[in-house]
N, C-alpha and C positions, 0 to 999 in steps of 0.2 A: 450753419445753424439749423436750416430746414432739415438737412439730412440727420443731424443729431436728434432733432425733435421727433422726426419720423421713427427713428430707431428706438427712442425712448418710449414712444406711444406703443410701438409694436411689442417691445419687451413687457410693458405693463399689461397688454392684452394677453400675451402668452402666459404670464404668471397668474392671471386672474380668471381666465376663461375656463368654464366647466368642461369644455371640449377636451382639454388636456389633463383632466383628472384621471388617475389610474383606475382602470376597470378590470384589467387582466394582468396577471403575473405568470409568465411561462417559465418552467424550470426544465432543463434538458441535461443529459449527461450523468445524472445521479443514478446510482445503482443500489446502494444500501441506505443512504440517508434520505428519509422521506421528504417529499416536496414541501409539506406544511412546516416541517422543522427548518428547512432552508429559508422559507419566506419569513418565518418568525425570527430567525437569526439576523436576517437582512434589515429588519425593522422598517421595511417599506409598508406604508399604509395605503389601503384602497381609498380612492377619492382624494388622495394627495396629488398636488400638481406635479406633473412629470418633470418639469424643469426646475423644481425646487429640491430635487434629490441630490445628495452628496455621494457621487460615485465612489470615491476613495473610502469613505466611511462605511458604505454598504459592503464593499468587497472585504474590508478589514473585519467587519462584523462576522461575515460568513466564514472567513478563514479561521475563526476561533474554533471551529469544529475540527477535532483531530483527524477526521477521515477526509477532509476536503483539502486538496492540494492547490487548486487554482480556480479562479472564478472570472468569467467575462460577463459584463453587464452591458446591455444594449437597450436604448429607448426605441420603441416601435410606435411611431406616431400614428394616430394622435393620443392613444390612451393605454398603451401596453408596455410592459417591461419584460425583457427576456434575460434570464440568468442561465448561463452555460457553465456547468460544473465539471471539474475533473477531480475524481476521487482518488485517494490513496488506496492501494490494494495490499492486503496482507500477504506476506510471503513465507512467514514462519511463526511458530509458537514457542514461547520460552516459559518454563514452569515458574510459578511465583505463588508461594504460600497457599498451596491447595487449589490453585487456579492457573490460568495461562495469561500472558500478555501477548498481543499480536503486534508484530512489527512489519513495516513495509521495506521496500528495497533500499531506502535511505536510512534504515534502522530507526525510523520514527515510530513511536508507540501509538497504536490506534485505539486499542480497547483492552479491557480485562474481561475474560470470559471464564466460565466454569469448565472443569475437567470433562464434564459430560457433553459439552458442546463440540460438535464435529465440524471443523472448518476444512478438513481434508488437506491440512498443511503439515510440513515437516516439523517435528518437535526438536528443539535444540537442547542438547545436554552439555553441561560444562561451562555455561555462561552464568556468572554471578554479578549481582549489583546490589547496592544498598538502598537506592531510592529511584523513583521515576515520576514523570509527569506526562499525562496524556497530551499528544500533539507535539511532544518534544523528542529529540534524539536520545536513544538509550545510552547511558553512560555506564559502561561495563567496568568491573574491577580489573579486567585484563583486556586492554585495547587490542592486543595481538590476536587473542582468540576471537573477538568480535569481528575483526577485519578478515580473518580466515573464513568465518561463517558467512559473511556477506559476499565474499568472492565465490564460495561454494554455491550459494543460492543463485548467484548470477550465472555460474556455469551450468547448474541444473536446469535453469529456465531456458538457456540457449539450446539445450538438447531435448527439451520437453520431457524432462524426467522428474520435475518437482512433485507432481501428484503421485509418483510411484514410490516416494521416499517416506518412511515412517519416522526415523530419527537420524539426526546428525550429531555425533558425539565428538566434542573437542576437548574432553577432559585432559587427554594427553596430546599436546600439539605436535608431537613427533609421529603420531599415528592417528590420523583422523579416521573415524569409522562411520560408515553409512549403512543403515539397515533399511532394506526395502520392505514394502507392505506385503510382498510375497515371501518374506523371510529369507532373503539372501543378504549376507553380510559382506561388505566391501571394506577391506583394510587398505587404506590409500597411502599410508605414510604421510609425508608432508612436502612433497615436491611434484612438480608438473601436474598440479591438480586439474587444470583445464583439460589436458590431454587424457588423464586417467578417468575423468568423469565422462568424457565422450566415449572412451572405451568401455566404461562400466555400463553405459546405456545400451550399447550394442550387445554386451554379454548378458545383461538382464533381460533384454528382449528375447534372446535365444533360450535362456533358462526358463523364462515364463512360458514360452511356447512348448518346451519339453516338460513343464511342470516339475522342475527340479529345484531343490533348495540346498543351501550350504554356505560355504565361506569362499570368497574370492580374494586371494592375497595378492596385492599389487604394491607391496612395500619395497620390493627389490627391483633390480634392473632385469630387463628381459620380459618374457611373456608372463601374464598372470597365472597363478596356480589356483585351481578350483578343487575344493574338498567337499564332497557330498556329505549331507547329514547321514 
């Protein structure tokens, strides 16, 4: 009984003492989402008792932002809250009614941006869809095409080629075409894409060094064929 009484008194003191009122909210890990926006989403109030916070509700509130993938919340006694953010990163742009939508590596839609905005990401050609919602996965009219695109983006990232690519065209799934920012076209066909993209990166590095442009045909068996402009 005495132990329960002591615990009850201690809990009452913790919940009522000004010492544990929130004075600082620290946000780390955010790159594009402003700190103030994250704090506003969390609905954490300054001078609120640190022990009265609902951790699950706070995390759920912050995750409503389409660019935020994960959140970790920590109480830093006596009067601070630390929010560690993991943001989703855009990997490609898809044209949409005179603008672009940005998707991440899980094909989640992050934002809609104007055509003038330069994110330095590959533009995907050949993907169609009827509707979308920010923060949710893109539902394409052709699941096969979207699956091919996501695999290609993964392969490009693995060889550090993403920022070198202007467009990825999957209009014809039997012949995927990648156009580099240095104006070299790669006809990949639709097989062994992982291997072909690794080879394409090596070829592109060599052509960029020589300042040559043209078409690299990799649709057939055997060595790629390069046709200069």
